[in-house]
N, C-alpha and C positions, 0 to 999 in steps of 0.2 A: 686868436678872438676879437670878433672886429664886432662893434656896434651902429647902428644908421638910424639916428633918429629922421626922420622924413615928417617936414611939416607942411598941411595943407589947410589955406584957408577957400571956405567954400562960399561958393552962392547962398545968403541966407535960407532961398526956396530950395535949394538943393540939400538939402542935410538929412535928411532920410533918403535920400536916392543914392547919396555919399555914405553912406550908413551901411548902407544894402551892399554894394559893392565891395567897401573896405571888411567887411565881415566874410565875404564867398572869399579874397585873396588871402584873410587872416586864417580860414579855415585850412586852404590850398599852402597855403606856403608852411602850412605846422606837420604837413606830410613829406614835405622835403628833406632829405637829408642833409646835413652840414645847418639844419637853420634848429636854435636852439631857443628861441622866443619872438615871436611876434605880434605885440599887443596894437590894440587900435585903442589909442586914448582921446576923448572929446574934453576941450576948455569947459570947466563949468562957467567962468566970466565971461567964458566967448564963446557960444554955443558950436558957432561956423567954424571955430578952432579944430585939426585933430593932428595927433600926430601917433606916427606912425614908430613903435620902438622896435626894433630888428637887432635880432643879436644870432650874428653867425657862428660858423664854424672857421673859417677863413675865405680870405678872397673868391676861392673857386666856388666857394656854397653859394658868394652873391649875385657872382657871373650866371652861377646857373639859373639864379632864380628870376631873372630878370628876362632868363628865352622860355621860361612857363607859360601854358595857356592861360593859366589861373592871373598872371602876374598883366601878362600883356591887356586879358580881359579888362580888366581892373582900369590899366594906363588909357586903355582904349574909352572908358566909359566914363570915367572920373575927369578927365581931360577939360570940357563942357562944363562942367559944373562948378570949380574949381574959378574964385576970387579973383586969382593971381597966380605964375605958376607955381607948383608948390619947389620947397627947398627940400635940402637931405646935406646933412651935414655925419661927416665920419669919424669913430672915436675910438681909441683904443682903449681895453681895457687893464686898468691898474690894479685893482684890488673887487674881487676874491682874485687869490691866484689860480692860476690855470687848474691846478689840479681839484681844483672844487668844482668843476665841471666833468 
């Protein structure tokens, strides 16, 4: 199992447009095989900061996600909305154990 945290810092006047695009990407992502979770989180203290919490079955599922139409539409839509380049950090799950899923 692979977890990715993608941090997006959005221009203050683009927050609603980002939320719309991220919500559409979320809906499409949850239909993909190998995607266990795909949350769009907004920072309460800094409303123009978002984290995408993505949980995949394996590396193949993460690569397949990046080939989908909804991901590529999201990427193209949000690039001009970002205040700085997005960052992505990959994690391995320690707990819960794999049989939990």
